[in-house]
C-alpha positions in Angstrom: -13.6 26.0 2.7 -14.9 22.6 1.7 -13.5 19.9 4.0 -14.6 16.3 3.6 -15.0 14.5 6.9 -15.5 10.9 7.8 -19.1 9.5 8.3 -17.7 7.3 11.1 -17.2 8.5 14.7 -13.6 8.9 15.7 -11.9 5.9 17.2 -10.3 6.7 20.5 -6.5 7.0 20.8 -4.9 4.4 23.0 -1.7 4.8 24.9 -0.2 1.5 23.5 2.7 0.7 21.3 2.0 -1.3 18.2 3.1 -4.5 19.8 1.1 -3.8 23.0 -1.9 -3.2 20.7 -1.4 -6.6 19.0 -0.8 -8.4 22.3 -4.0 -6.9 23.7 -5.9 -9.0 21.3 -3.7 -12.1 21.3 -3.8 -12.4 25.1 -7.5 -13.1 24.9 -6.9 -16.1 22.6 -3.5 -17.7 23.6 -4.3 -21.1 22.0 -5.5 -19.8 18.7 -3.2 -20.5 15.7 -2.4 -17.0 14.4 0.5 -17.6 12.0 0.9 -20.5 9.5 3.7 -20.8 7.0 1.9 -21.6 3.7 4.5 -23.8 2.0 5.4 -25.9 5.0 2.3 -25.8 7.1 4.2 -25.1 10.3 2.2 -22.9 12.6 2.4 -20.7 15.7 -0.2 -20.0 18.4 -0.8 -16.6 19.9 1.0 -17.6 23.1 4.0 -19.0 21.2 4.2 -15.8 19.1 4.2 -13.5 22.2 6.8 -15.7 23.9 9.1 -15.6 20.9 8.7 -11.8 20.6 9.6 -11.2 24.2 12.5 -13.6 24.2 14.0 -12.3 21.0 13.7 -8.7 22.4 15.7 -9.9 25.3 18.3 -11.5 23.1 18.6 -8.4 20.9 19.1 -6.2 24.0 21.7 -8.6 25.3 23.6 -8.4 22.0 23.6 -4.6 22.0 20.6 -4.0 19.7 18.0 -2.9 22.2 16.3 0.4 22.9 17.1 3.2 20.5 18.8 1.0 17.9 17.8 0.4 14.3 17.4 -3.1 13.0 16.7 -4.0 9.3 14.9 -7.0 7.9 15.1 -8.3 4.3 13.0 -11.4 4.1 9.9 -12.8 2.4 6.7 -13.3 4.3 7.0 -15.9 7.0 6.0 -16.2 10.6 9.5 -15.2 11.7 9.2 -11.9 10.0 6.4 -10.9 12.4 8.5 -12.1 15.3 11.5 -10.0 14.4 9.3 -6.9 13.6 7.6 -7.0 17.0 10.6 -8.0 19.0 12.4 -4.9 17.8 9.4 -2.8 18.6 8.8 -4.4 22.0 12.5 -3.7 22.9 12.2 0.0 22.1 14.0 -0.1 18.8 13.3 0.9 15.2 12.9 -1.5 12.3 13.5 -0.6 8.7 12.1 -3.0 6.1 13.9 -3.8 2.9 12.6 -5.2 -0.3 14.0 -8.7 -0.7 14.6 -8.1 -4.5 17.0 -5.3 -3.8 20.5 -5.4 -5.2 23.5 -5.0 -3.0 23.8 -1.3 -3.8 20.1 -0.7 -2.9 20.6 -2.6 0.4 23.7 -0.5 1.1 21.8 2.8 0.5 18.9 2.0 2.8 21.1 0.5 5.6 23.3 3.5 5.5 20.5 6.1 5.3 18.5 4.4 8.1 21.5 3.9 10.4 20.7 0.2 10.7 23.1 -1.8 12.9 21.9 -5.3 12.2 20.2 -7.0 9.2 18.0 -10.1 9.4 17.6 -12.0 6.2 17.2 -15.7 5.0 20.0 -18.0 3.7 18.9 -17.5 0.1 19.6 -13.8 0.3 22.8 -13.9 2.4 25.1 -13.1 -0.5 23.3 -9.9 -1.5 22.6 -9.0 2.2 26.3 -9.3 3.2 27.5 -7.4 0.1 25.1 -4.6 0.9 25.5 -4.5 4.6 29.3 -4.3 4.5 30.7 -4.5 8.0 27.2 -4.5 9.6 26.1 -7.8 11.2 23.8 -10.1 9.2 21.8 -12.9 10.7 19.9 -15.5 8.7 16.5 -16.6 10.0 16.4 -20.3 10.8 20.1 -20.7 11.6 21.8 -21.4 15.0 22.8 -17.8 15.2 19.2 -16.8 14.9 18.1 -19.3 17.5 20.7 -18.0 19.9 18.9 -14.7 20.1 16.0 -16.2 22.0 17.2 -15.4 25.6 15.6 -14.3 28.8 12.4 -12.4 27.9 11.7 -8.7 28.3 8.4 -9.1 30.2 7.0 -5.6 29.5 7.2 -3.1 26.7 10.3 -0.9 26.8 8.9 2.6 27.3 9.0 5.0 24.3 7.4 8.3 23.3 4.4 7.1 21.4 4.2 10.2 19.3 7.8 11.1 18.7 9.7 7.8 18.5 10.0 6.2 15.1 9.2 2.5 15.3 9.3 1.7 11.6 11.2 3.1 8.7 9.7 1.8 5.4 11.1 3.5 2.3 9.0 5.4 -0.2 9.6 7.7 -3.1 6.7 9.9 -1.9 5.4 12.1 -4.7 8.8 12.4 -6.4 12.5 11.6 -6.2 14.5 8.8 -4.7 13.3 6.4 -1.9 13.2 8.1 1.5 12.7 6.8 5.0 9.2 7.3 6.1 9.1 7.9 9.9 6.1 6.3 11.4 5.5 6.4 15.2 3.7 3.9 17.4 0.8 6.3 17.5 0.6 6.3 13.7 0.5 2.5 13.4 -1.9 1.9 16.3 -4.5 4.5 15.3 -4.3 3.3 11.7 -5.0 -0.3 12.8 -8.0 0.9 14.7 -9.2 3.2 11.9 -8.9 0.4 9.4 -10.7 -2.2 11.5 -13.7 0.1 11.6 -13.5 1.3 7.9 -13.0 -2.2 6.5 -15.4 -3.8 8.9 -12.8 -6.4 9.9 -14.2 -9.3 11.8 -12.5 -11.6 14.4 -11.8 -15.0 13.0 -10.9 -13.8 9.5 -8.1 -15.9 7.9 -6.4 -14.9 4.7 -3.5 -15.9 2.4 -0.8 -13.3 3.1 1.2 -12.7 0.0 1.3 -8.9 0.1 4.9 -8.3 1.3 5.3 -7.4 4.9 8.1 -4.9 4.0 5.5 -2.9 2.1 3.1 -0.8 4.3 0.0 -2.5 2.8 1.2 -5.9 4.0 2.7 -4.5 7.2 -0.5 -2.8 8.4 -3.4 -4.5 6.7 -2.1 -8.0 6.9 0.4 -8.4 9.8 -0.9 -5.9 12.3 -4.7 -5.8 11.6 -5.0 -9.6 11.4 -2.9 -10.2 14.5 -4.4 -7.2 16.4 -8.0 -7.6 15.2 -8.7 -11.3 16.0 -7.6 -12.8 12.7 -5.0 -15.2 11.4 -2.5 -15.3 8.5 -1.2 -18.0 6.2 2.0 -16.5 4.9 3.2 -16.9 1.3 6.9 -16.0 0.5 5.8 -14.9 -3.0 2.7 -14.7 -5.0 1.8 -18.0 -6.7 -1.8 -18.2 -8.1 -2.4 -21.9 -7.5 -1.0 -21.7 -4.0 -3.0 -18.6 -3.3 -6.2 -20.2 -4.5 -5.5 -23.5 -2.6 -4.9 -21.6 0.7 -8.0 -19.5 0.2 -10.0 -22.7 -0.4 -8.5 -24.8 2.4 -8.8 -22.0 5.1 -12.1 -20.8 3.8 -10.8 -17.2 3.4 -13.5 -14.7 3.9 -11.6 -11.8 2.4 -8.7 -11.5 -0.1 -6.4 -8.5 0.2 -4.9 -8.0 -3.3 -3.3 -5.6 -5.8 -4.7 -4.9 -9.3 -2.6 -7.6 -11.2 -4.0 -10.3 -8.8 -7.5 -8.8 -9.1 -7.2 -9.2 -12.9 -6.2 -12.9 -12.5 -9.2 -13.4 -10.2 -11.4 -11.9 -12.9 -10.0 -13.7 -15.9 -7.7 -16.6 -15.2 -9.3 -20.0 -15.9 -7.6 -21.6 -13.0 -9.9 -19.8 -10.6 -12.8 -22.0 -11.6 -11.0 -25.1 -10.2 -11.3 -23.9 -6.6 -14.1 -23.6 -4.1 -14.1 -20.0 -3.0 -17.7 -20.1 -1.7 -16.7 -18.6 1.7 -15.3 -15.5 0.1 -17.2 -12.4 1.0 -14.9 -9.7 -0.3 -11.9 -9.0 -2.6 -10.2 -5.8 -1.4 -8.0 -4.0 -4.0 -5.4 -1.4 -3.2 -1.8 -0.2 -3.8 -2.8 1.2 -7.3 -6.1 2.4 -8.9 -8.3 -0.1 -10.6 -11.4 0.5 -12.7 -15.0 -0.2 -12.1 -15.0 -2.9 -14.9 -12.5 -5.0 -13.0 -14.5 -4.8 -9.7 -17.7 -5.7 -11.5 -16.0 -8.6 -13.3 -14.8 -10.1 -10.0 -18.1 -9.6 -8.3 -19.9 -11.3 -11.1 -17.5 -14.2 -11.3 -17.0 -14.9 -7.5 -20.3 -13.7 -6.2 -18.7 -11.3 -3.6 -18.0 -7.6 -3.3 -14.8 -6.3 -4.9 -14.0 -3.1 -3.1 -11.1 -0.6 -3.2 -9.2 1.3 -0.6 -6.7 4.2 -0.8 -3.5 5.0 1.1 0.2 5.6 0.9 3.2 4.8 3.0 3.1 8.3 4.4 -0.4 7.6 5.8 0.5 4.4 7.6 -1.2 3.7 5.0 -5.0 3.8 5.1 -7.1 6.9 4.6 -10.1 5.7 2.5 -12.0 2.5 2.2 -15.2 1.6 0.3 -17.6 0.3 2.9 -18.8 -3.3 2.7 -22.4 -2.3 3.3 -22.4 0.3 0.6 -20.1 -0.7 -2.3 -19.5 1.6 -5.3 -17.6 0.4 -8.3 -14.6 2.4 -9.3 -14.5 4.4 -6.0 -11.3 4.4 -3.9 -13.3 4.8 -0.7 -14.9 7.1 1.8 -12.8 8.9 4.5 -11.7 6.7 7.4 -12.4 7.7 11.0 -10.4 10.6 12.5 -9.5 11.7 9.0 -10.4 14.8 6.9 -9.5 15.5 3.3 -9.7 18.4 0.8 -9.6 18.7 -3.0 -7.3 21.5 -3.9 -6.9 23.4 -7.2 -3.4 22.7 -8.4 -3.1 26.2 -9.9 -4.7 28.4 -7.3 -4.4 26.3 -4.1 -8.0 26.9 -3.4 -10.4 24.3 -2.0 -12.8 22.7 -4.5 -16.3 21.5 -4.0 -17.8 18.0 -4.5 -17.5 16.8 -8.1 -14.5 18.9 -9.0 -11.0 17.4 -9.7 -7.9 18.6 -7.9 -5.1 17.3 -5.7 -6.1 15.2 -2.8 -4.9 16.5 0.6 -5.3 14.5 3.8 -5.1 15.2 7.5 -5.3 12.8 10.4 -3.3 11.1 13.2 -2.0 8.5 10.7 0.1 11.1 8.8 3.8 10.3 9.1 6.2 12.3 11.2 8.2 13.1 8.1 11.0 11.8 5.9 14.2 10.8 7.7 17.1 13.3 7.2 15.1 15.2 4.6 13.4 18.3 5.9 13.0 19.7 2.4 11.0 16.7 1.1 9.0 16.7 4.3 8.1 20.4 3.9 7.1 19.8 0.3 4.8 17.0 1.3 3.2 18.2 4.6 2.0 21.7 5.0 2.7 23.8 8.1 -0.8 23.1 9.4 -0.6 19.3 8.9 -2.1 18.6 5.5 -0.4 15.8 3.5 -0.2 16.5 -0.2 -0.8 13.1 -1.8 0.2 14.0 -5.4 -2.9 12.3 -6.7 -5.7 14.0 -8.6 -9.1 13.0 -7.3 -12.7 14.0 -7.0 -15.2 13.4 -4.3 -18.9 12.9 -5.1 -21.9 14.2 -3.1 -22.0 11.0 -1.1 -18.4 11.3 0.0 -16.9 8.6 -2.3 -13.5 9.5 -3.5 -12.3 8.6 -7.0 -8.6 8.8 -8.2 -8.6 10.3 -11.7 -4.9 11.0 -12.4 -1.5 11.4 -10.7 0.5 14.6 -10.2 3.4 12.7 -8.8 5.9 11.1 -11.2 6.0 7.7 -9.6 5.3 4.7 -11.8 3.2 2.0 -10.1 4.3 -1.4 -11.5 2.3 -4.3 -10.0 1.7 -2.2 -6.9 5.4 -1.4 -6.4 6.7 2.2 -6.6 9.3 2.9 -9.4 10.9 6.3 -9.1 11.8 7.6 -12.5 14.6 9.7 -11.0 16.4 6.6 -9.8 16.2 4.9 -13.2 17.2 8.1 -15.0 20.3 8.5 -12.8 21.3 5.0 -13.5 20.8 5.5 -17.2 22.8 8.7 -17.5 25.7 7.1 -15.6 26.2 4.9 -18.6 28.8 5.8 -21.2 27.1 6.9 -24.4 23.9 8.2 -22.8 23.7 12.0 -22.4 20.1 12.4 -21.1 17.2 10.2 -20.2 13.6 10.3 -19.0 11.4 7.4 -17.7 7.6 7.3 -17.7 4.9 4.7 -17.2 3.2 3.0 -20.1 -0.4 1.9 -19.1 -0.7 -1.9 -19.0 -3.8 -3.9 -18.1 -1.9 -6.5 -16.1 0.9 -4.6 -14.4 -0.8 -1.1 -14.1 2.2 0.7 -15.6 5.4 -0.5 -17.3 8.6 1.6 -16.9 9.9 2.7 -20.3 12.8 5.0 -21.1 13.5 7.8 -23.6 17.2 8.1 -24.1 19.4 10.6 -25.8 22.5 8.8 -27.1 26.0 10.3 -27.6 29.0 8.7 -29.2 29.3 5.0 -28.8 25.6 4.6 -27.8 24.8 1.4 -26.1 22.0 -0.8 -27.5 18.9 -1.9 -25.6 20.4 -5.2 -24.5 23.4 -3.4 -23.0 21.1 -0.9 -21.3 19.0 -3.7 -19.8 22.0 -5.5 -18.5 23.3 -2.3 -16.9 19.9 -1.7 -15.1 19.5 -5.4 -14.1 22.9 -5.4 -12.3 22.0 -2.3 -10.3 18.3 -2.2 -9.6 15.5 -4.6 -8.4 13.6 -6.7 -10.8 10.4 -4.5 -10.6 12.4 -1.5 -11.6 13.5 -2.9 -15.0 12.8 -1.2 -18.2 10.3 -2.7 -20.6 11.2 -0.6 -23.6 13.9 1.9 -24.6 13.3 4.6 -27.2 16.2 6.6 -28.6 15.3 10.3 -29.2 17.1 13.5 -30.2 16.2 15.3 -27.1 14.1 15.1 -23.9 11.3 17.7 -23.7 11.8 20.0 -20.8 10.4 23.2 -19.3 12.3 26.5 -19.1 13.3 25.5 -15.6 14.7 22.2 -16.8 11.9 19.9 -15.5 11.1 16.9 -17.7 7.8 17.4 -19.5 6.6 13.8 -19.0 3.1 14.4 -20.3 4.6 14.9 -23.8 6.4 11.6 -23.6 3.2 9.8 -22.3 1.3 11.4 -25.2 3.9 10.0 -27.6 3.5 6.5 -26.2 -0.3 6.7 -26.5 -0.2 8.3 -29.9 
């Protein structure tokens, strides 16, 4: 059996919660500014951050949202996001993170599925948040109601089972289907912070512009928890804006940028980049969707720094592979992180494959999720009995241990780094009068990665594309919108009724 192991020694497991792990670093630098709000410039020291976390944990407990309760947050990146996240964790609770672009129906689904009893948001999102939350309490950050939660502090971490207790519930579509709650424990998060610090060679003192959303596991682990827990600092951005991103990177002398492929493309090609001094930049790190060697090479040539990739998924907390800074390789998605092993499996036979062969990437390590919330079937389809996580990605590993993503088994569309589940769009389409069947696939796009497009079978009184677009816009987030609709006589399917998406992709490319 060919098992690919990490070249790094294992990092030791520590008996800390994720907030204790972050505080462990912050306590050594109480006067350092660790969080700055990019648009306003207001900042927070390590000491102030820890104090706010402990006092909010006390206020949540006093209000009945303490240990064992689930709290939701739907907000853009801001220092208060980190406070709420860690206050819930410090108090022994579970936090579920919602995409701020969700519609009310999407908010309602996640709140209900996660069992959330309180929702934090911002005033701009209150209408949608309240509509989705129903009778559940909603608190807007920055209001008097939010300020009233800062009460007598909880001085020490509320004890929890580090391995069994779910501290965070981000939602992911996994390899197929509708969004599901990914149960991540304190142990998952802490070990992945420590694995990633080693694999990415993270250095104390690193400051970066944090636009990757904290609700997404990439922003949550790599930005919020690694920077706070690894000696770094964050300048938060509520949304990506290229001039602001470049200005922050220049002003704070960012040593590393953490980006997704569309932003990497802008760094390689946008003329605005030349107007800024990025001479302190040592690395551009690209993840959340595959990117080619040409893009990495173009960034390296233009900015004079390494452009490296990493690989992960929500179900892996998320990091499993990182291209090392000391040994870059264009186009590679990384080498295996500490404490992690992987296999390349033949999708037909289930047999392990040797170096150089293409097959499905399977991963095992302490960062593998506990499972999907309330969904044993999906968990069993994703994690084998002996602990291997099936990623749904087709990959190969070369003789030097570098992993390359070559294709995707899973049906998910990656639009600008966000997951778009075809099943969710298809269900929304067939619910329309005049549509009898539908299939959604991704159309390759240089800027976005993939664009969701639909093939629709129309019945009587078929809606036109504008009507379809309006129907989708009213029900799903902006990144889930269709970019083209094709009317067809039938959807190609297998004998078992499974949509043959490859035929539809071939049609798009033909």
